[in-house]
KOLVEX-311994 format. One record per residue (C-alpha): x, y, z negated; residue in one letter. Coordinates in steps of 0.05 Angstrom, whole numbers, padded with zeros to 5 digits, always signed. Layout:
<nodes>
XYZA ...
</nodes>
This chain:
<nodes>
+00052-01063-00108M -00017-01063-00138S -00072-01015-00113K -00073-00984-00182F +00001-00968-00181K -00004-00943-00110S -00060-00895-00129K -00021-00873-00190L +00041-00857-00149I -00001-00820-00097N -00035-00778-00150L +00032-00764-00183T +00061-00741-00117M +00000-00699-00103L +00008-00666-00171G +00081-00651-00157L +00065-00621-00089V +00009-00577-00117L +00055-00556-00174G +00109-00536-00125Q +00059-00498-00082L +00032-00459-00142C +00102-00441-00165S +00126-00419-00096C +00139-00346-00084R +00084-00316-00041G +00027-00353-00076I -00014-00308-00121Q -00077-00331-00156K -00095-00264-00184G -00071-00199-00213L -00034-00194-00279I -00031-00118-00281F -00084-00063-00275N -00097-00021-00213L -00134+00045-00209L -00159+00088-00151A -00206+00147-00146P -00275+00130-00118K -00275+00141-00043G -00240+00115+00019G -00169+00121-00009D -00179+00058-00050G -00195+00013+00009L -00123-00012+00006T -00144-00047-00059F -00203-00082-00027V -00171-00150-00032T -00177-00145-00107Y -00240-00103-00113A -00281-00160-00143D -00232-00166-00201D -00265-00118-00249S -00218-00139-00304K -00157-00112-00269H -00183-00063-00216V -00220+00002-00230S -00248+00057-00186F -00261+00120-00226K -00271+00195-00220S -00210+00236-00199S -00209+00267-00269K -00203+00198-00300D -00148+00179-00252V -00110+00243-00268Y -00115+00227-00342N -00092+00155-00331A -00022+00179-00315F -00016+00199-00389F -00031+00128-00414S +00000+00060-00399T -00065+00024-00383E -00052+00021-00308Y +00012-00001-00273E -00010+00020-00203A -00049+00084-00186I -00072+00118-00122I -00075+00193-00128F -00062+00260-00094D +00011+00253-00074I +00033+00323-00091D -00004+00328-00156K +00022+00259-00176G +00094+00278-00162L +00084+00345-00198D +00056+00317-00263I +00106+00259-00264I +00164+00309-00259G +00134+00361-00305K +00115+00313-00362Y +00167+00259-00350H +00114+00206-00340L +00134+00133-00329P +00111+00127-00257Y +00145+00128-00189K +00121+00134-00117L +00118+00069-00079A +00080+00087-00015R +00047+00144+00022V -00024+00117+00020N -00060+00165+00066T -00044+00226+00109Y -00087+00274+00147G -00157+00252+00125N -00186+00322+00120C -00246+00353+00156Y -00280+00420+00159L -00356+00417+00162L -00404+00475+00171G -00475+00486+00146L -00516+00509+00207N -00452+00532+00242K -00429+00528+00314D -00363+00489+00320A -00345+00527+00383A -00346+00593+00345K -00316+00570+00279V -00250+00608+00287K -00288+00673+00301K -00339+00663+00246Q -00293+00638+00191L -00271+00695+00146S -00246+00709+00076S -00318+00724+00058L -00342+00655+00077S -00365+00610+00021N -00318+00550+00026I -00327+00489-00019I -00275+00435-00030S -00247+00387-00081Y -00183+00386-00122N -00170+00316-00147Y -00178+00316-00222G -00168+00385-00252E -00241+00403-00265G -00284+00452-00227V -00241+00510-00203L -00266+00578-00181R -00217+00626-00149G -00156+00605-00190T -00086+00605-00164K -00073+00563-00103E -00021+00518-00138D -00077+00482-00174N -00117+00462-00113Y -00082+00403-00081G -00054+00388-00012I -00118+00391+00029Q -00134+00461+00006N -00062+00485+00015K -00065+00459+00086I -00130+00496+00098F -00101+00560+00071N -00039+00549+00114Y -00081+00536+00176D -00123+00598+00167F -00075+00643+00128G -00082+00696+00182S -00148+00714+00149L -00108+00753+00098G -00123+00714+00035D -00074+00666+00002N -00132+00626-00026N -00195+00619+00016L -00227+00565-00027I -00285+00592-00069D -00304+00530-00108L -00266+00464-00116A -00298+00404-00151F -00256+00355-00191S -00290+00296-00159D -00312+00281-00088L -00379+00252-00109E -00395+00316-00147D -00377+00359-00086E -00420+00314-00042Y -00481+00319-00088Q -00473+00395-00092Y -00468+00402-00016L -00527+00356-00004L -00577+00407-00030T -00538+00473-00026A -00567+00532+00011S -00534+00575+00065E -00524+00628+00011E -00482+00579-00028E -00443+00545+00028V -00416+00565+00095D -00362+00512+00103Y -00337+00453+00064C -00275+00409+00064I -00286+00334+00058L -00248+00270+00074P -00278+00209+00107E -00322+00172+00090P -00356+00229+00053Y -00356+00274+00115A -00396+00223+00155S -00441+00208+00096R -00459+00282+00087L -00474+00292+00162I -00517+00229+00161K -00557+00251+00099E -00563+00324+00116N -00567+00340+00191S -00556+00414+00177S -00482+00398+00170Y -00438+00386+00229S -00364+00372+00242L -00324+00435+00257M -00255+00406+00264M -00202+00361+00234S -00154+00403+00194L -00099+00359+00223V -00110+00386+00293S -00103+00458+00271E -00043+00439+00228Y -00009+00405+00288K -00019+00466+00330S +00011+00512+00277K +00069+00465+00263I +00086+00462+00337S +00085+00538+00344S +00130+00546+00283S +00192+00522+00320G +00196+00456+00281I +00185+00393+00321S +00120+00360+00300D +00154+00292+00303S +00145+00264+00233G +00105+00325+00210Y +00043+00319+00252S +00006+00292+00191H +00010+00317+00120F +00018+00266+00064P -00047+00265+00024Q -00051+00209-00027T +00005+00168-00056G +00010+00099-00087F +00046+00105-00154F +00072+00046-00195V +00099+00038-00265S +00173+00055-00268S +00182-00010-00307S +00173-00048-00242W +00243-00025-00220D +00274-00059-00281E +00229-00120-00284E +00268-00184-00299T +00212-00235-00307N +00211-00275-00242N +00137-00291-00246D +00120-00217-00254K +00167-00199-00197K +00133-00250-00152D +00066-00220-00168H +00092-00150-00151I +00122-00174-00085T +00058-00210-00066N +00016-00151-00085F +00056-00106-00038F +00047-00156+00018E -00028-00154+00008S -00028-00078+00003Y +00014-00069+00066D -00029-00119+00104N -00092-00080+00086M -00060-00013+00103T -00037-00039+00171T -00107-00065+00186S -00138+00002+00166L -00089+00043+00208E -00081+00001+00270R -00140-00046+00279S -00203-00010+00255N -00198-00042+00187G -00218-00110+00214S -00190-00148+00154R -00221-00098+00106V -00289-00106+00139V -00285-00181+00124E -00277-00167+00050Y -00333-00116+00049L -00380-00165+00084D -00363-00218+00034S -00375-00171-00024A -00444-00153+00001V -00462-00225+00017K -00439-00252-00050N -00461-00190-00089K -00393-00183-00123T -00393-00107-00118F -00428-00051-00081D -00379-00017-00032P -00415+00049-00041K -00398+00050-00116D -00324+00042-00101Y -00311+00071-00032F -00361+00128-00024G -00406+00099+00030N -00447+00037+00047D -00419-00018+00091N -00452+00004+00156E -00426+00075+00149S -00357+00050+00128L -00354+00007+00191Y -00371+00068+00233T -00317+00109+00199C -00265+00055+00209L -00283+00040+00282N -00245+00088+00326G -00293+00078+00384S -00353+00100+00342E -00323+00154+00297N -00319+00222+00332P -00254+00233+00294N -00222+00175+00330G -00178+00118+00307V -00156+00117+00234N -00201+00174+00214A -00188+00158+00141L -00114+00171+00153G -00082+00108+00126F -00007+00104+00130C +00029+00039+00142S +00094+00069+00167Y +00154+00093+00126P +00153+00167+00112V +00214+00210+00100D +00182+00254+00047L +00246+00290+00028E +00255+00317+00099S +00181+00333+00104Y +00181+00377+00042Y +00246+00412+00061V +00223+00428+00132N +00152+00449+00116T +00179+00496+00061A +00219+00532+00115K +00154+00552+00150I +00120+00576+00087G +00081+00513+00070L +00099+00499-00002R +00059+00438-00019V +00101+00411-00076L +00109+00452-00140N +00166+00412-00170S +00232+00387-00142S +00232+00321-00106L +00291+00278-00130V +00311+00207-00117S +00286+00185-00185S +00215+00201-00162C +00217+00140-00117F +00207+00068-00137S +00256+00018-00109K +00195-00009-00073Y +00185+00055-00034Y +00186+00039+00041N +00229+00099+00061N +00254+00111+00131V +00314+00066+00142G +00299+00022+00083S 
</nodes>
């Protein structure tokens, strides 16, 4: 056989091997559908694709809320209760595929003593929070406020007011900017998730951490007579996908969906169980190659994000951002918490709310 023929055969075989590799399930070159997350830590599960500005967007909570009423995005991270509510109310073409985060909720005080917070906190306190996408709210009915504020009202309902929140911003960045320069006449306490809580304390030393709302919630759940097993955290953000994914017949699209979930689950596991080590690699690469600024997408710079993710450095401990890689039995959660007066979901939760990709308990 001539050298020319030998090289030709080798190149042909190489081409066939590469062709087979590229067509194998599990190999994904890039996204073919659009993803959306609110700016802040919740979107870190999308970090693998954050440099793909054509398919991945990080926007204000108001923009994310409005995106449910269009078909531009096939995958959206949003407040889990609000997402389920508007999908049911308006018959929107989305379904829940994952609980993205749970229990990332902290109470900060402006020139307050954490040891005295339960004595000092009252219905007269000026309490500032956020509401995920419904515009600035002042003293409106509690149903509009979102899970973190309902949990706060539940934790401190003994103060005699069914809504203790005085002002709730639509977007976390807006709340952060307001708090940064607010006076003691304007703010007593505020509710923030990580990484915004750490960012505010770093930028304005007059603020300090009072408590995690999860710790107070756990205490109240335990004293209610319901076992806290499975209810020791409250679902906070959900990962919603187009309902068309359940009926997809195109094998290439199905492969992309499957591979996307593998990437998403790997990132969530890293965030929850290993201080986000894999996520840190992507953030380092982004800064080094100048593909995107983590602060623009995730609410804090790299150094501060590392501190938030590292359980040995963050005073809130491991997984302070509350990422959830385990299956969650949402139906039981909503039924049992309603029994103790915590009505976090305004609409009925039915099986059609869940995507076939939802990683339910026992699935």
